[in-house]
Every structure is written in structure tokens, then in C-alpha cells.
C-alpha positions in Angstrom: 107.7 132.2 91.9 104.5 131.9 89.7 105.6 128.3 88.7 105.6 127.5 92.5 102.0 128.6 93.0 100.9 126.5 89.7 102.9 123.5 91.2 101.2 123.6 94.8 97.6 124.3 92.8 98.3 121.1 90.7 99.5 118.9 93.6 96.3 120.1 95.6 94.0 118.9 93.0 96.0 115.6 92.3 95.8 115.1 96.1 91.8 115.3 95.6 91.6 113.1 93.0 94.0 110.4 94.1 93.4 110.5 97.8 92.6 107.2 99.6 91.5 108.6 102.7 88.8 107.3 104.8 87.5 106.7 108.4 89.6 104.1 110.2 88.8 102.4 113.5 91.0 100.9 116.3 89.6 98.4 118.9 86.1 99.5 117.8 87.1 103.2 118.3 87.1 105.9 115.5 90.8 107.4 114.9 90.6 111.0 115.5 93.6 113.0 114.8 95.2 114.6 118.2 96.0 117.8 116.4 93.1 118.8 114.4 90.4 116.4 115.3 90.1 115.2 111.7 88.8 111.5 111.2 90.1 111.2 107.5 93.3 109.5 107.1 95.5 107.9 104.3 97.1 104.2 105.4 100.5 103.8 104.3 102.8 100.6 105.4 106.5 102.3 106.7 109.8 100.9 107.5 111.0 101.6 111.4 114.8 102.5 110.5 117.4 101.9 113.3 120.6 103.4 113.5 122.3 100.1 113.6 120.6 98.5 110.9 121.5 101.6 108.4 125.0 101.8 109.6 125.3 98.4 108.4 123.0 98.5 105.2 120.1 96.2 106.8 117.3 98.6 106.6 115.4 95.9 105.1 115.8 93.8 108.3 113.8 96.4 110.5 110.5 96.2 111.5 107.7 98.0 109.8 104.2 99.7 110.9 101.0 101.1 109.7 101.4 105.0 109.3 98.1 106.8 109.6 98.6 110.2 107.9 95.6 113.0 108.7 94.2 114.3 105.4 93.9 117.8 107.0 97.0 118.4 109.0 99.2 115.8 107.7 100.3 114.5 111.3 101.7 110.9 111.2 100.3 108.4 113.7 102.4 105.0 113.6 100.3 101.9 114.4 102.3 98.7 115.2 
């Protein structure tokens, strides 16, 4: 139990020092999290998997999108 708390604390500290969060604008409007109202997001490129492509091992052929992850509550907003 004690080790889990230490691991969580270290993970939180690492996030502070390695975070690439910043404010983003979409169509000249500031991006705001619909869950908590935060304006700090981390940007990642994600693959939009489909059942059929996964079934025949063609995940690489799926389209991708920009995922904006809220720095406060971790809500994920996908932008195509």
C-alpha cells in the first residue's frame, strides 16, 4: 500500500516536469474543457481504430486524429 502512494506521487511530480500542456485555439476560439472548464491541454496524435480493420490486422490503415487531453481532469477531445 505504501509503495502505491509513492508511485502515484512520483508520477504526479514527473507529469509536472514533463508536461507539454498549453492553451490551444480552434477556429480563433480558445479550447475549453466541457467537463471542468480548464484551458490547458496536451496534444497527442491518435489512431481511430475500427473493428473491421482490427479483425484483419489492418489497424495501420485507419485514419488518425488530434487528441486534446485536459491537463486538469484528463477528458479527451478528439479533433479531426
